[in-house]
mmCIF file as Biopython writes it, N, C-alpha, C and O atoms, coordinates in Angstrom:
data_model
#
loop_
_atom_site.group_PDB
_atom_site.id
_atom_site.type_symbol
_atom_site.label_atom_id
_atom_site.label_alt_id
_atom_site.label_comp_id
_atom_site.label_asym_id
_atom_site.label_entity_id
_atom_site.label_seq_id
_atom_site.pdbx_PDB_ins_code
_atom_site.Cartn_x
_atom_site.Cartn_y
_atom_site.Cartn_z
_atom_site.occupancy
_atom_site.B_iso_or_equiv
_atom_site.auth_seq_id
_atom_site.auth_asym_id
_atom_site.pdbx_PDB_model_num
ATOM 1   N N  . MET A ? 1  ? -12.260 -8.139  -5.676  1.0 0.0 1  A 1 
ATOM 2   C CA . MET A ? 1  ? -11.857 -8.018  -4.297  1.0 0.0 1  A 1 
ATOM 3   C C  . MET A ? 1  ? -11.391 -9.378  -3.801  1.0 0.0 1  A 1 
ATOM 4   O O  . MET A ? 1  ? -12.090 -10.379 -3.956  1.0 0.0 1  A 1 
ATOM 5   N N  . LYS A ? 2  ? -10.211 -9.404  -3.206  1.0 0.0 2  A 1 
ATOM 6   C CA . LYS A ? 2  ? -9.699  -10.680 -2.744  1.0 0.0 2  A 1 
ATOM 7   C C  . LYS A ? 2  ? -9.961  -10.865 -1.252  1.0 0.0 2  A 1 
ATOM 8   O O  . LYS A ? 2  ? -10.121 -9.902  -0.502  1.0 0.0 2  A 1 
ATOM 9   N N  . GLU A ? 3  ? -9.999  -12.094 -0.860  1.0 0.0 3  A 1 
ATOM 10  C CA . GLU A ? 3  ? -10.305 -12.437 0.516   1.0 0.0 3  A 1 
ATOM 11  C C  . GLU A ? 3  ? -9.031  -12.412 1.357   1.0 0.0 3  A 1 
ATOM 12  O O  . GLU A ? 3  ? -7.999  -12.945 0.949   1.0 0.0 3  A 1 
ATOM 13  N N  . ILE A ? 4  ? -9.111  -11.789 2.533   1.0 0.0 4  A 1 
ATOM 14  C CA . ILE A ? 4  ? -7.979  -11.721 3.453   1.0 0.0 4  A 1 
ATOM 15  C C  . ILE A ? 4  ? -8.328  -12.560 4.669   1.0 0.0 4  A 1 
ATOM 16  O O  . ILE A ? 4  ? -9.345  -12.325 5.322   1.0 0.0 4  A 1 
ATOM 17  N N  . THR A ? 5  ? -7.486  -13.537 4.972   1.0 0.0 5  A 1 
ATOM 18  C CA . THR A ? 5  ? -7.730  -14.386 6.127   1.0 0.0 5  A 1 
ATOM 19  C C  . THR A ? 5  ? -6.522  -14.358 7.052   1.0 0.0 5  A 1 
ATOM 20  O O  . THR A ? 5  ? -5.381  -14.212 6.613   1.0 0.0 5  A 1 
ATOM 21  N N  . VAL A ? 6  ? -6.802  -14.501 8.346   1.0 0.0 6  A 1 
ATOM 22  C CA . VAL A ? 6  ? -5.761  -14.538 9.361   1.0 0.0 6  A 1 
ATOM 23  C C  . VAL A ? 6  ? -6.095  -15.665 10.324  1.0 0.0 6  A 1 
ATOM 24  O O  . VAL A ? 6  ? -7.213  -15.752 10.831  1.0 0.0 6  A 1 
ATOM 25  N N  . ARG A ? 7  ? -5.118  -16.523 10.570  1.0 0.0 7  A 1 
ATOM 26  C CA . ARG A ? 7  ? -5.313  -17.607 11.544  1.0 0.0 7  A 1 
ATOM 27  C C  . ARG A ? 7  ? -5.008  -17.104 12.940  1.0 0.0 7  A 1 
ATOM 28  O O  . ARG A ? 7  ? -4.039  -16.375 13.150  1.0 0.0 7  A 1 
ATOM 29  N N  . VAL A ? 8  ? -5.850  -17.501 13.905  1.0 0.0 8  A 1 
ATOM 30  C CA . VAL A ? 8  ? -5.641  -17.125 15.303  1.0 0.0 8  A 1 
ATOM 31  C C  . VAL A ? 8  ? -5.141  -18.358 16.036  1.0 0.0 8  A 1 
ATOM 32  O O  . VAL A ? 8  ? -5.846  -19.364 16.125  1.0 0.0 8  A 1 
ATOM 33  N N  . ASP A ? 9  ? -3.919  -18.281 16.565  1.0 0.0 9  A 1 
ATOM 34  C CA . ASP A ? 9  ? -3.336  -19.393 17.303  1.0 0.0 9  A 1 
ATOM 35  C C  . ASP A ? 9  ? -3.353  -19.079 18.792  1.0 0.0 9  A 1 
ATOM 36  O O  . ASP A ? 9  ? -3.021  -17.967 19.200  1.0 0.0 9  A 1 
ATOM 37  N N  . ASP A ? 10 ? -3.734  -20.043 19.589  1.0 0.0 10 A 1 
ATOM 38  C CA . ASP A ? 10 ? -3.728  -19.930 21.056  1.0 0.0 10 A 1 
ATOM 39  C C  . ASP A ? 10 ? -4.491  -18.710 21.565  1.0 0.0 10 A 1 
ATOM 40  O O  . ASP A ? 10 ? -4.071  -18.085 22.539  1.0 0.0 10 A 1 
ATOM 41  N N  . ASN A ? 11 ? -5.596  -18.363 20.927  1.0 0.0 11 A 1 
ATOM 42  C CA . ASN A ? 11 ? -6.431  -17.220 21.316  1.0 0.0 11 A 1 
ATOM 43  C C  . ASN A ? 11 ? -5.647  -15.916 21.418  1.0 0.0 11 A 1 
ATOM 44  O O  . ASN A ? 11 ? -5.975  -15.060 22.239  1.0 0.0 11 A 1 
ATOM 45  N N  . ASP A ? 12 ? -4.623  -15.759 20.599  1.0 0.0 12 A 1 
ATOM 46  C CA . ASP A ? 12 ? -3.813  -14.546 20.601  1.0 0.0 12 A 1 
ATOM 47  C C  . ASP A ? 12 ? -4.429  -13.549 19.620  1.0 0.0 12 A 1 
ATOM 48  O O  . ASP A ? 12 ? -3.967  -13.403 18.488  1.0 0.0 12 A 1 
ATOM 49  N N  . ILE A ? 13 ? -5.474  -12.872 20.074  1.0 0.0 13 A 1 
ATOM 50  C CA . ILE A ? 13 ? -6.230  -11.940 19.237  1.0 0.0 13 A 1 
ATOM 51  C C  . ILE A ? 13 ? -5.388  -10.724 18.876  1.0 0.0 13 A 1 
ATOM 52  O O  . ILE A ? 13 ? -5.459  -10.235 17.748  1.0 0.0 13 A 1 
ATOM 53  N N  . GLU A ? 14 ? -4.592  -10.232 19.822  1.0 0.0 14 A 1 
ATOM 54  C CA . GLU A ? 14 ? -3.779  -9.041  19.574  1.0 0.0 14 A 1 
ATOM 55  C C  . GLU A ? 14 ? -2.826  -9.258  18.397  1.0 0.0 14 A 1 
ATOM 56  O O  . GLU A ? 14 ? -2.700  -8.399  17.525  1.0 0.0 14 A 1 
ATOM 57  N N  . ARG A ? 15 ? -2.164  -10.399 18.381  1.0 0.0 15 A 1 
ATOM 58  C CA . ARG A ? 15 ? -1.225  -10.710 17.299  1.0 0.0 15 A 1 
ATOM 59  C C  . ARG A ? 15 ? -1.972  -10.847 15.970  1.0 0.0 15 A 1 
ATOM 60  O O  . ARG A ? 15 ? -1.509  -10.373 14.933  1.0 0.0 15 A 1 
ATOM 61  N N  . ALA A ? 16 ? -3.134  -11.505 16.021  1.0 0.0 16 A 1 
ATOM 62  C CA . ALA A ? 16 ? -3.930  -11.675 14.806  1.0 0.0 16 A 1 
ATOM 63  C C  . ALA A ? 16 ? -4.393  -10.322 14.259  1.0 0.0 16 A 1 
ATOM 64  O O  . ALA A ? 16 ? -4.428  -10.122 13.044  1.0 0.0 16 A 1 
ATOM 65  N N  . MET A ? 17 ? -4.745  -9.404  15.143  1.0 0.0 17 A 1 
ATOM 66  C CA . MET A ? 17 ? -5.177  -8.074  14.710  1.0 0.0 17 A 1 
ATOM 67  C C  . MET A ? 17 ? -4.021  -7.309  14.065  1.0 0.0 17 A 1 
ATOM 68  O O  . MET A ? 17 ? -4.221  -6.608  13.074  1.0 0.0 17 A 1 
ATOM 69  N N  . ARG A ? 18 ? -2.812  -7.438  14.621  1.0 0.0 18 A 1 
ATOM 70  C CA . ARG A ? 18 ? -1.647  -6.774  14.029  1.0 0.0 18 A 1 
ATOM 71  C C  . ARG A ? 18 ? -1.375  -7.325  12.634  1.0 0.0 18 A 1 
ATOM 72  O O  . ARG A ? 18 ? -1.084  -6.572  11.705  1.0 0.0 18 A 1 
ATOM 73  N N  . ILE A ? 19 ? -1.473  -8.652  12.497  1.0 0.0 19 A 1 
ATOM 74  C CA . ILE A ? 19 ? -1.236  -9.281  11.201  1.0 0.0 19 A 1 
ATOM 75  C C  . ILE A ? 19 ? -2.296  -8.842  10.195  1.0 0.0 19 A 1 
ATOM 76  O O  . ILE A ? 19 ? -1.980  -8.549  9.042   1.0 0.0 19 A 1 
ATOM 77  N N  . LEU A ? 20 ? -3.568  -8.797  10.637  1.0 0.0 20 A 1 
ATOM 78  C CA . LEU A ? 20 ? -4.655  -8.366  9.757   1.0 0.0 20 A 1 
ATOM 79  C C  . LEU A ? 20 ? -4.449  -6.925  9.296   1.0 0.0 20 A 1 
ATOM 80  O O  . LEU A ? 20 ? -4.625  -6.613  8.118   1.0 0.0 20 A 1 
ATOM 81  N N  . LYS A ? 21 ? -4.076  -6.050  10.228  1.0 0.0 21 A 1 
ATOM 82  C CA . LYS A ? 21 ? -3.856  -4.651  9.881   1.0 0.0 21 A 1 
ATOM 83  C C  . LYS A ? 21 ? -2.734  -4.521  8.850   1.0 0.0 21 A 1 
ATOM 84  O O  . LYS A ? 21 ? -2.840  -3.741  7.904   1.0 0.0 21 A 1 
ATOM 85  N N  . LYS A ? 22 ? -1.666  -5.284  9.038   1.0 0.0 22 A 1 
ATOM 86  C CA . LYS A ? 22 ? -0.535  -5.243  8.101   1.0 0.0 22 A 1 
ATOM 87  C C  . LYS A ? 22 ? -0.970  -5.725  6.713   1.0 0.0 22 A 1 
ATOM 88  O O  . LYS A ? 22 ? -0.587  -5.136  5.702   1.0 0.0 22 A 1 
ATOM 89  N N  . LYS A ? 23 ? -1.774  -6.802  6.667   1.0 0.0 23 A 1 
ATOM 90  C CA . LYS A ? 23 ? -2.244  -7.317  5.378   1.0 0.0 23 A 1 
ATOM 91  C C  . LYS A ? 23 ? -3.144  -6.306  4.674   1.0 0.0 23 A 1 
ATOM 92  O O  . LYS A ? 23 ? -3.066  -6.141  3.457   1.0 0.0 23 A 1 
ATOM 93  N N  . ILE A ? 24 ? -3.999  -5.631  5.442   1.0 0.0 24 A 1 
ATOM 94  C CA . ILE A ? 24 ? -4.900  -4.635  4.864   1.0 0.0 24 A 1 
ATOM 95  C C  . ILE A ? 24 ? -4.103  -3.454  4.333   1.0 0.0 24 A 1 
ATOM 96  O O  . ILE A ? 24 ? -4.419  -2.924  3.267   1.0 0.0 24 A 1 
ATOM 97  N N  . GLN A ? 25 ? -3.061  -3.031  5.070   1.0 0.0 25 A 1 
ATOM 98  C CA . GLN A ? 25 ? -2.232  -1.924  4.601   1.0 0.0 25 A 1 
ATOM 99  C C  . GLN A ? 25 ? -1.506  -2.303  3.322   1.0 0.0 25 A 1 
ATOM 100 O O  . GLN A ? 25 ? -1.437  -1.501  2.391   1.0 0.0 25 A 1 
ATOM 101 N N  . ASN A ? 26 ? -0.967  -3.508  3.263   1.0 0.0 26 A 1 
ATOM 102 C CA . ASN A ? 26 ? -0.256  -3.950  2.070   1.0 0.0 26 A 1 
ATOM 103 C C  . ASN A ? 26 ? -1.197  -4.065  0.876   1.0 0.0 26 A 1 
ATOM 104 O O  . ASN A ? 26 ? -0.782  -3.851  -0.263  1.0 0.0 26 A 1 
ATOM 105 N N  . ASP A ? 27 ? -2.449  -4.398  1.126   1.0 0.0 27 A 1 
ATOM 106 C CA . ASP A ? 27 ? -3.436  -4.514  0.058   1.0 0.0 27 A 1 
ATOM 107 C C  . ASP A ? 27 ? -3.864  -3.140  -0.463  1.0 0.0 27 A 1 
ATOM 108 O O  . ASP A ? 27 ? -4.338  -3.027  -1.594  1.0 0.0 27 A 1 
ATOM 109 N N  . GLY A ? 28 ? -3.699  -2.096  0.358   1.0 0.0 28 A 1 
ATOM 110 C CA . GLY A ? 28 ? -4.074  -0.746  -0.056  1.0 0.0 28 A 1 
ATOM 111 C C  . GLY A ? 28 ? -5.513  -0.394  0.267   1.0 0.0 28 A 1 
ATOM 112 O O  . GLY A ? 28 ? -6.031  0.598   -0.246  1.0 0.0 28 A 1 
ATOM 113 N N  . LEU A ? 29 ? -6.171  -1.178  1.103   1.0 0.0 29 A 1 
ATOM 114 C CA . LEU A ? 29 ? -7.579  -0.930  1.421   1.0 0.0 29 A 1 
ATOM 115 C C  . LEU A ? 29 ? -7.752  0.373   2.195   1.0 0.0 29 A 1 
ATOM 116 O O  . LEU A ? 29 ? -8.667  1.143   1.900   1.0 0.0 29 A 1 
ATOM 117 N N  . PHE A ? 30 ? -6.895  0.635   3.177   1.0 0.0 30 A 1 
ATOM 118 C CA . PHE A ? 30 ? -7.001  1.865   3.956   1.0 0.0 30 A 1 
ATOM 119 C C  . PHE A ? 30 ? -6.864  3.091   3.058   1.0 0.0 30 A 1 
ATOM 120 O O  . PHE A ? 30 ? -7.587  4.074   3.220   1.0 0.0 30 A 1 
ATOM 121 N N  . LYS A ? 31 ? -5.943  3.024   2.123   1.0 0.0 31 A 1 
ATOM 122 C CA . LYS A ? 31 ? -5.713  4.151   1.217   1.0 0.0 31 A 1 
ATOM 123 C C  . LYS A ? 31 ? -6.937  4.391   0.339   1.0 0.0 31 A 1 
ATOM 124 O O  . LYS A ? 31 ? -7.338  5.535   0.127   1.0 0.0 31 A 1 
ATOM 125 N N  . ARG A ? 32 ? -7.531  3.306   -0.172  1.0 0.0 32 A 1 
ATOM 126 C CA . ARG A ? 32 ? -8.722  3.456   -1.016  1.0 0.0 32 A 1 
ATOM 127 C C  . ARG A ? 32 ? -9.888  4.025   -0.235  1.0 0.0 32 A 1 
ATOM 128 O O  . ARG A ? 32 ? -10.625 4.869   -0.744  1.0 0.0 32 A 1 
ATOM 129 N N  . LEU A ? 33 ? -10.065 3.566   1.014   1.0 0.0 33 A 1 
ATOM 130 C CA . LEU A ? 33 ? -11.153 4.086   1.842   1.0 0.0 33 A 1 
ATOM 131 C C  . LEU A ? 33 ? -10.958 5.565   2.127   1.0 0.0 33 A 1 
ATOM 132 O O  . LEU A ? 33 ? -11.914 6.340   2.087   1.0 0.0 33 A 1 
ATOM 133 N N  . LYS A ? 34 ? -9.724  5.961   2.416   1.0 0.0 34 A 1 
ATOM 134 C CA . LYS A ? 34 ? -9.425  7.361   2.699   1.0 0.0 34 A 1 
ATOM 135 C C  . LYS A ? 34 ? -9.712  8.233   1.475   1.0 0.0 34 A 1 
ATOM 136 O O  . LYS A ? 34 ? -10.238 9.338   1.604   1.0 0.0 34 A 1 
ATOM 137 N N  . LEU A ? 35 ? -9.366  7.733   0.292   1.0 0.0 35 A 1 
ATOM 138 C CA . LEU A ? 35 ? -9.600  8.511   -0.919  1.0 0.0 35 A 1 
ATOM 139 C C  . LEU A ? 35 ? -11.088 8.629   -1.244  1.0 0.0 35 A 1 
ATOM 140 O O  . LEU A ? 35 ? -11.527 9.650   -1.773  1.0 0.0 35 A 1 
ATOM 141 N N  . LYS A ? 36 ? -11.861 7.596   -0.932  1.0 0.0 36 A 1 
ATOM 142 C CA . LYS A ? 36 ? -13.288 7.617   -1.249  1.0 0.0 36 A 1 
ATOM 143 C C  . LYS A ? 36 ? -14.105 8.391   -0.225  1.0 0.0 36 A 1 
ATOM 144 O O  . LYS A ? 36 ? -15.295 8.630   -0.431  1.0 0.0 36 A 1 
ATOM 145 N N  . LYS A ? 37 ? -13.474 8.786   0.878   1.0 0.0 37 A 1 
ATOM 146 C CA . LYS A ? 37 ? -14.182 9.497   1.936   1.0 0.0 37 A 1 
ATOM 147 C C  . LYS A ? 37 ? -14.716 10.836  1.443   1.0 0.0 37 A 1 
ATOM 148 O O  . LYS A ? 37 ? -15.843 11.215  1.762   1.0 0.0 37 A 1 
ATOM 149 N N  . ASN A ? 38 ? -13.906 11.552  0.663   1.0 0.0 38 A 1 
ATOM 150 C CA . ASN A ? 38 ? -14.280 12.861  0.132   1.0 0.0 38 A 1 
ATOM 151 C C  . ASN A ? 38 ? -14.220 12.843  -1.384  1.0 0.0 38 A 1 
ATOM 152 O O  . ASN A ? 38 ? -13.544 12.010  -1.987  1.0 0.0 38 A 1 
ATOM 153 N N  . TYR A ? 39 ? -14.943 13.780  -1.989  1.0 0.0 39 A 1 
ATOM 154 C CA . TYR A ? 39 ? -14.925 13.908  -3.442  1.0 0.0 39 A 1 
ATOM 155 C C  . TYR A ? 39 ? -13.570 14.433  -3.889  1.0 0.0 39 A 1 
ATOM 156 O O  . TYR A ? 39 ? -12.995 15.321  -3.261  1.0 0.0 39 A 1 
ATOM 157 N N  . GLU A ? 40 ? -13.073 13.876  -4.973  1.0 0.0 40 A 1 
ATOM 158 C CA . GLU A ? 40 ? -11.811 14.321  -5.539  1.0 0.0 40 A 1 
ATOM 159 C C  . GLU A ? 40 ? -12.073 14.835  -6.950  1.0 0.0 40 A 1 
ATOM 160 O O  . GLU A ? 40 ? -12.601 14.121  -7.803  1.0 0.0 40 A 1 
ATOM 161 N N  . LYS A ? 41 ? -11.695 16.082  -7.172  1.0 0.0 41 A 1 
ATOM 162 C CA . LYS A ? 41 ? -11.914 16.664  -8.487  1.0 0.0 41 A 1 
ATOM 163 C C  . LYS A ? 41 ? -11.095 15.918  -9.525  1.0 0.0 41 A 1 
ATOM 164 O O  . LYS A ? 41 ? -10.027 15.396  -9.202  1.0 0.0 41 A 1 
ATOM 165 N N  . PRO A ? 42 ? -11.568 15.854  -10.767 1.0 0.0 42 A 1 
ATOM 166 C CA . PRO A ? 42 ? -10.823 15.147  -11.815 1.0 0.0 42 A 1 
ATOM 167 C C  . PRO A ? 42 ? -9.397  15.666  -11.992 1.0 0.0 42 A 1 
ATOM 168 O O  . PRO A ? 42 ? -8.485  14.880  -12.247 1.0 0.0 42 A 1 
ATOM 169 N N  . SER A ? 43 ? -9.194  16.968  -11.860 1.0 0.0 43 A 1 
ATOM 170 C CA . SER A ? 43 ? -7.839  17.513  -12.003 1.0 0.0 43 A 1 
ATOM 171 C C  . SER A ? 43 ? -6.952  17.039  -10.853 1.0 0.0 43 A 1 
ATOM 172 O O  . SER A ? 43 ? -5.778  16.736  -11.065 1.0 0.0 43 A 1 
ATOM 173 N N  . GLU A ? 44 ? -7.498  16.973  -9.642  1.0 0.0 44 A 1 
ATOM 174 C CA . GLU A ? 44 ? -6.735  16.474  -8.495  1.0 0.0 44 A 1 
ATOM 175 C C  . GLU A ? 44 ? -6.427  14.989  -8.657  1.0 0.0 44 A 1 
ATOM 176 O O  . GLU A ? 44 ? -5.351  14.522  -8.285  1.0 0.0 44 A 1 
ATOM 177 N N  . TYR A ? 45 ? -7.389  14.253  -9.218  1.0 0.0 45 A 1 
ATOM 178 C CA . TYR A ? 45 ? -7.189  12.824  -9.471  1.0 0.0 45 A 1 
ATOM 179 C C  . TYR A ? 45 ? -6.025  12.606  -10.430 1.0 0.0 45 A 1 
ATOM 180 O O  . TYR A ? 45 ? -5.154  11.773  -10.178 1.0 0.0 45 A 1 
ATOM 181 N N  . ARG A ? 46 ? -6.012  13.356  -11.529 1.0 0.0 46 A 1 
ATOM 182 C CA . ARG A ? 46 ? -4.924  13.230  -12.506 1.0 0.0 46 A 1 
ATOM 183 C C  . ARG A ? 46 ? -3.582  13.616  -11.890 1.0 0.0 46 A 1 
ATOM 184 O O  . ARG A ? 46 ? -2.573  12.949  -12.122 1.0 0.0 46 A 1 
ATOM 185 N N  . ARG A ? 47 ? -3.571  14.689  -11.107 1.0 0.0 47 A 1 
ATOM 186 C CA . ARG A ? 47 ? -2.338  15.136  -10.465 1.0 0.0 47 A 1 
ATOM 187 C C  . ARG A ? 47 ? -1.822  14.078  -9.487  1.0 0.0 47 A 1 
ATOM 188 O O  . ARG A ? 47 ? -0.621  13.813  -9.441  1.0 0.0 47 A 1 
ATOM 189 N N  . ARG A ? 48 ? -2.718  13.475  -8.707  1.0 0.0 48 A 1 
ATOM 190 C CA . ARG A ? 48 ? -2.324  12.443  -7.755  1.0 0.0 48 A 1 
ATOM 191 C C  . ARG A ? 48 ? -1.798  11.207  -8.472  1.0 0.0 48 A 1 
ATOM 192 O O  . ARG A ? 48 ? -0.793  10.629  -8.057  1.0 0.0 48 A 1 
ATOM 193 N N  . LYS A ? 49 ? -2.465  10.801  -9.541  1.0 0.0 49 A 1 
ATOM 194 C CA . LYS A ? 49 ? -2.008  9.645   -10.307 1.0 0.0 49 A 1 
ATOM 195 C C  . LYS A ? 49 ? -0.623  9.885   -10.893 1.0 0.0 49 A 1 
ATOM 196 O O  . LYS A ? 49 ? 0.219   8.987   -10.895 1.0 0.0 49 A 1 
ATOM 197 N N  . LYS A ? 50 ? -0.387  11.098  -11.391 1.0 0.0 50 A 1 
ATOM 198 C CA . LYS A ? 50 ? 0.922   11.430  -11.959 1.0 0.0 50 A 1 
ATOM 199 C C  . LYS A ? 50 ? 2.001   11.382  -10.876 1.0 0.0 50 A 1 
ATOM 200 O O  . LYS A ? 50 ? 3.090   10.856  -11.106 1.0 0.0 50 A 1 
ATOM 201 N N  . ARG A ? 51 ? 1.699   11.934  -9.690  1.0 0.0 51 A 1 
ATOM 202 C CA . ARG A ? 51 ? 2.658   11.899  -8.585  1.0 0.0 51 A 1 
ATOM 203 C C  . ARG A ? 51 ? 2.973   10.469  -8.177  1.0 0.0 51 A 1 
ATOM 204 O O  . ARG A ? 51 ? 4.133   10.131  -7.940  1.0 0.0 51 A 1 
ATOM 205 N N  . GLU A ? 52 ? 1.943   9.623   -8.092  1.0 0.0 52 A 1 
ATOM 206 C CA . GLU A ? 52 ? 2.146   8.215   -7.718  1.0 0.0 52 A 1 
ATOM 207 C C  . GLU A ? 52 ? 3.008   7.502   -8.756  1.0 0.0 52 A 1 
ATOM 208 O O  . GLU A ? 52 ? 3.879   6.706   -8.405  1.0 0.0 52 A 1 
ATOM 209 N N  . ALA A ? 53 ? 2.764   7.787   -10.029 1.0 0.0 53 A 1 
ATOM 210 C CA . ALA A ? 53 ? 3.550   7.149   -11.086 1.0 0.0 53 A 1 
ATOM 211 C C  . ALA A ? 53 ? 5.013   7.580   -11.004 1.0 0.0 53 A 1 
ATOM 212 O O  . ALA A ? 53 ? 5.911   6.755   -11.172 1.0 0.0 53 A 1 
ATOM 213 N N  . LEU A ? 54 ? 5.255   8.860   -10.749 1.0 0.0 54 A 1 
ATOM 214 C CA . LEU A ? 54 ? 6.624   9.347   -10.614 1.0 0.0 54 A 1 
ATOM 215 C C  . LEU A ? 54 ? 7.307   8.718   -9.407  1.0 0.0 54 A 1 
ATOM 216 O O  . LEU A ? 54 ? 8.490   8.381   -9.462  1.0 0.0 54 A 1 
ATOM 217 N N  . ARG A ? 55 ? 6.566   8.563   -8.328  1.0 0.0 55 A 1 
ATOM 218 C CA . ARG A ? 55 ? 7.131   7.936   -7.129  1.0 0.0 55 A 1 
ATOM 219 C C  . ARG A ? 55 ? 7.517   6.488   -7.414  1.0 0.0 55 A 1 
ATOM 220 O O  . ARG A ? 55 ? 8.603   6.044   -7.042  1.0 0.0 55 A 1 
ATOM 221 N N  . ARG A ? 56 ? 6.617   5.752   -8.079  1.0 0.0 56 A 1 
ATOM 222 C CA . ARG A ? 56 ? 6.935   4.364   -8.435  1.0 0.0 56 A 1 
ATOM 223 C C  . ARG A ? 56 ? 8.148   4.303   -9.344  1.0 0.0 56 A 1 
ATOM 224 O O  . ARG A ? 56 ? 8.979   3.404   -9.220  1.0 0.0 56 A 1 
ATOM 225 N N  . GLN A ? 57 ? 8.250   5.253   -10.252 1.0 0.0 57 A 1 
ATOM 226 C CA . GLN A ? 57 ? 9.371   5.296   -11.181 1.0 0.0 57 A 1 
ATOM 227 C C  . GLN A ? 57 ? 10.685  5.559   -10.440 1.0 0.0 57 A 1 
ATOM 228 O O  . GLN A ? 57 ? 11.696  4.915   -10.721 1.0 0.0 57 A 1 
ATOM 229 N N  . ARG A ? 58 ? 10.673  6.513   -9.488  1.0 0.0 58 A 1 
ATOM 230 C CA . ARG A ? 58 ? 11.878  6.802   -8.696  1.0 0.0 58 A 1 
ATOM 231 C C  . ARG A ? 58 ? 12.305  5.595   -7.876  1.0 0.0 58 A 1 
ATOM 232 O O  . ARG A ? 58 ? 13.496  5.298   -7.782  1.0 0.0 58 A 1 
ATOM 233 N N  . ILE A ? 59 ? 11.346  4.900   -7.284  1.0 0.0 59 A 1 
ATOM 234 C CA . ILE A ? 59 ? 11.660  3.723   -6.474  1.0 0.0 59 A 1 
ATOM 235 C C  . ILE A ? 59 ? 12.265  2.630   -7.345  1.0 0.0 59 A 1 
ATOM 236 O O  . ILE A ? 59 ? 13.256  2.009   -6.963  1.0 0.0 59 A 1 
ATOM 237 N N  . ALA A ? 60 ? 11.675  2.393   -8.515  1.0 0.0 60 A 1 
ATOM 238 C CA . ALA A ? 60 ? 12.205  1.375   -9.425  1.0 0.0 60 A 1 
ATOM 239 C C  . ALA A ? 60 ? 13.608  1.743   -9.893  1.0 0.0 60 A 1 
ATOM 240 O O  . ALA A ? 60 ? 14.479  0.879   -9.998  1.0 0.0 60 A 1 
ATOM 241 N N  . GLU A ? 61 ? 13.826  3.023   -10.171 1.0 0.0 61 A 1 
ATOM 242 C CA . GLU A ? 61 ? 15.137  3.480   -10.611 1.0 0.0 61 A 1 
ATOM 243 C C  . GLU A ? 61 ? 16.178  3.289   -9.510  1.0 0.0 61 A 1 
ATOM 244 O O  . GLU A ? 61 ? 17.300  2.858   -9.778  1.0 0.0 61 A 1 
ATOM 245 N N  . SER A ? 62 ? 15.807  3.606   -8.285  1.0 0.0 62 A 1 
ATOM 246 C CA . SER A ? 62 ? 16.768  3.442   -7.190  1.0 0.0 62 A 1 
ATOM 247 C C  . SER A ? 62 ? 17.078  1.973   -6.949  1.0 0.0 62 A 1 
ATOM 248 O O  . SER A ? 62 ? 18.204  1.631   -6.589  1.0 0.0 62 A 1 
ATOM 249 N N  . LYS A ? 63 ? 16.097  1.103   -7.142  1.0 0.0 63 A 1 
ATOM 250 C CA . LYS A ? 63 ? 16.344  -0.332  -6.993  1.0 0.0 63 A 1 
ATOM 251 C C  . LYS A ? 63 ? 17.282  -0.833  -8.085  1.0 0.0 63 A 1 
ATOM 252 O O  . LYS A ? 63 ? 18.162  -1.653  -7.824  1.0 0.0 63 A 1 
ATOM 253 N N  . ARG A ? 64 ? 17.096  -0.344  -9.300  1.0 0.0 64 A 1 
ATOM 254 C CA . ARG A ? 64 ? 17.981  -0.740  -10.391 1.0 0.0 64 A 1 
ATOM 255 C C  . ARG A ? 64 ? 19.403  -0.267  -10.134 1.0 0.0 64 A 1 
ATOM 256 O O  . ARG A ? 64 ? 20.358  -1.011  -10.360 1.0 0.0 64 A 1 
ATOM 257 N N  . ASN A ? 65 ? 19.547  0.965   -9.663  1.0 0.0 65 A 1 
ATOM 258 C CA . ASN A ? 65 ? 20.878  1.522   -9.409  1.0 0.0 65 A 1 
ATOM 259 C C  . ASN A ? 65 ? 21.548  0.859   -8.218  1.0 0.0 65 A 1 
ATOM 260 O O  . ASN A ? 65 ? 22.770  0.710   -8.209  1.0 0.0 65 A 1 
ATOM 261 N N  . SER A ? 66 ? 20.788  0.462   -7.226  1.0 0.0 66 A 1 
ATOM 262 C CA . SER A ? 66 ? 21.390  -0.135  -6.035  1.0 0.0 66 A 1 
ATOM 263 C C  . SER A ? 66 ? 21.989  -1.503  -6.350  1.0 0.0 66 A 1 
ATOM 264 O O  . SER A ? 66 ? 22.921  -1.929  -5.667  1.0 0.0 66 A 1 
ATOM 265 N N  . ARG A ? 67 ? 21.489  -2.193  -7.350  1.0 0.0 67 A 1 
ATOM 266 C CA . ARG A ? 67 ? 22.042  -3.495  -7.732  1.0 0.0 67 A 1 
ATOM 267 C C  . ARG A ? 67 ? 23.460  -3.356  -8.256  1.0 0.0 67 A 1 
ATOM 268 O O  . ARG A ? 67 ? 24.306  -4.218  -8.019  1.0 0.0 67 A 1 
ATOM 269 N N  . TYR A ? 68 ? 23.716  -2.259  -8.975  1.0 0.0 68 A 1 
ATOM 270 C CA . TYR A ? 68 ? 25.020  -2.079  -9.585  1.0 0.0 68 A 1 
ATOM 271 C C  . TYR A ? 68 ? 26.054  -1.512  -8.615  1.0 0.0 68 A 1 
ATOM 272 O O  . TYR A ? 68 ? 27.255  -1.632  -8.860  1.0 0.0 68 A 1 
ATOM 273 N N  . ARG A ? 69 ? 25.609  -0.898  -7.521  1.0 0.0 69 A 1 
ATOM 274 C CA . ARG A ? 69 ? 26.528  -0.303  -6.565  1.0 0.0 69 A 1 
ATOM 275 C C  . ARG A ? 69 ? 27.115  -1.323  -5.602  1.0 0.0 69 A 1 
ATOM 276 O O  . ARG A ? 69 ? 28.124  -1.044  -4.954  1.0 0.0 69 A 1 
ATOM 277 N N  . ARG A ? 70 ? 26.521  -2.469  -5.497  1.0 0.0 70 A 1 
ATOM 278 C CA . ARG A ? 70 ? 27.031  -3.481  -4.565  1.0 0.0 70 A 1 
ATOM 279 C C  . ARG A ? 70 ? 28.377  -4.018  -5.030  1.0 0.0 70 A 1 
ATOM 280 O O  . ARG A ? 70 ? 28.612  -4.205  -6.223  1.0 0.0 70 A 1 
ATOM 281 N N  . TYR A ? 71 ? 29.243  -4.259  -4.075  1.0 0.0 71 A 1 
ATOM 282 C CA . TYR A ? 71 ? 30.585  -4.753  -4.407  1.0 0.0 71 A 1 
ATOM 283 C C  . TYR A ? 71 ? 30.717  -6.223  -4.130  1.0 0.0 71 A 1 
ATOM 284 O O  . TYR A ? 71 ? 31.781  -6.800  -4.352  1.0 0.0 71 A 1 
#
């Protein structure tokens, strides 16, 4: 588990909270907490992992293709 820190400048708590929330979302902590909230059957776990892998694959493919389409 890595440490997440946010600097607060000029007592601007609202801005610091927005930055913290963004860092936590990028880290995937909210997603992990949501998944651990309820029991997930092993078959559902495998299905979800497969869907996530396909999604990552589609995103990587679109990034590769977008490089070649630029003029």
